[in-house]
C-alpha positions as CSV (number, residue, x, y, z in Angstrom):
1,X,168.5,-14.3,47.5
2,X,165.5,-15.0,49.6
3,X,162.9,-12.3,50.3
4,X,162.4,-11.3,54.0
5,X,159.3,-10.4,56.0
6,X,158.1,-8.5,59.0
7,X,155.4,-10.4,60.7
8,X,153.5,-8.2,63.2
9,X,150.6,-9.0,65.5
10,X,149.1,-5.9,67.1
11,X,146.5,-4.9,69.6
12,X,145.7,-1.2,69.2
13,X,144.4,0.7,72.3
14,X,144.7,4.3,71.0
15,X,143.5,4.4,67.3
16,X,144.2,8.1,66.9
17,X,147.9,7.9,67.9
18,X,148.2,4.7,65.9
19,X,147.2,6.6,62.8
20,X,150.4,8.8,63.3
21,X,152.4,5.6,63.2
22,X,150.7,4.4,60.0
23,X,151.4,7.7,58.3
24,X,155.1,7.9,59.4
25,X,156.0,4.3,58.5
26,X,155.1,4.9,54.9
27,X,158.2,6.9,54.5
28,X,160.5,4.1,55.6
29,X,158.5,1.5,53.7
30,X,158.8,3.4,50.4
31,X,162.5,3.9,50.9
32,X,163.2,0.2,51.6
33,X,160.9,-1.3,48.9
34,X,158.4,-2.8,51.3
35,X,155.2,-4.4,50.1
36,X,152.2,-5.4,52.1
37,X,151.3,-9.0,51.8
38,X,148.8,-9.0,54.7
39,X,147.4,-5.8,56.3
40,X,144.6,-6.4,58.7
41,X,141.8,-8.4,57.1
42,X,139.5,-11.1,58.4
43,X,141.2,-14.0,60.2
44,X,140.5,-17.0,62.3
45,X,142.9,-18.1,65.1
46,X,142.8,-21.8,64.7
47,X,145.5,-22.6,67.3
48,X,147.4,-20.7,70.0
49,X,146.8,-17.0,70.7
50,X,146.2,-14.0,68.5
51,X,146.1,-10.3,68.5
52,X,143.4,-8.2,66.8
53,X,145.5,-7.0,63.9
54,X,148.0,-9.0,61.7
55,X,150.4,-7.6,59.2
56,X,153.0,-9.3,56.9
57,X,155.3,-6.9,55.0
58,X,157.7,-8.2,52.3
59,X,161.2,-6.9,51.6
60,X,163.7,-7.7,48.9
61,X,166.0,-9.5,51.4
62,X,166.8,-9.9,55.1
63,X,169.4,-7.1,55.2
64,X,166.9,-4.6,53.7
65,X,164.2,-5.7,56.2
66,X,166.6,-5.2,59.1
67,X,167.8,-1.9,57.8
68,X,164.3,-0.6,57.5
69,X,163.4,-1.4,61.1
70,X,166.6,0.2,62.3
71,X,166.3,3.3,60.0
72,X,165.8,6.7,61.5
73,X,162.6,7.1,59.3
74,X,161.0,4.0,60.9
75,X,162.2,4.7,64.4
76,X,160.7,8.2,64.3
77,X,157.2,6.6,63.7
78,X,157.8,3.7,66.0
79,X,157.3,5.8,69.1
80,X,153.7,6.3,68.1
81,X,153.1,2.6,67.7
82,X,154.6,1.8,71.1
83,X,152.4,4.5,72.7
84,X,149.2,3.3,70.9
85,X,149.5,-0.5,70.9
86,X,151.0,-3.7,72.1
87,X,152.8,-5.7,69.4
88,X,154.9,-8.7,68.6
89,X,157.1,-8.2,65.6
90,X,159.6,-10.5,64.0
91,X,161.9,-10.0,61.0
92,X,162.4,-13.3,59.2
93,X,164.1,-14.6,56.1
94,X,161.8,-16.2,53.5
95,X,162.1,-19.8,52.3
96,X,163.1,-20.8,48.8
97,X,163.6,-24.5,49.1
98,X,161.4,-27.5,48.0
99,X,157.7,-27.0,48.2
100,X,154.8,-29.5,48.9
101,X,154.2,-31.7,46.0
102,X,157.8,-31.4,44.8
103,X,159.1,-34.2,47.0
104,X,157.8,-37.0,49.1
105,X,156.7,-35.9,52.6
106,X,159.4,-37.9,54.3
107,X,162.2,-35.9,52.4
108,X,161.3,-32.6,54.1
109,X,163.5,-31.4,56.9
110,X,162.6,-28.5,59.3
């Protein structure tokens, strides 16, 4: 079963309120087995648009990632994020198929 991820791009305009969100989301993340893959950090936008903060959170599978987002624990903290920031968030299933170097480039399908 493929892992799943939340990919979030965030611009924070109220850091103090955003801290309330960060504290609250830890409850849901612990309950649903979340693991930070990317949490802030230096980045370079090499194409397209960006936001000031980027986060990738790994979950055991897509159903768990979706359940975490919909959970009462996460929703309770989400009100703080919405009050303190503008964000784009997707929940996406991971990929477990062939990887570069494993096949010829012409055999890959998107």
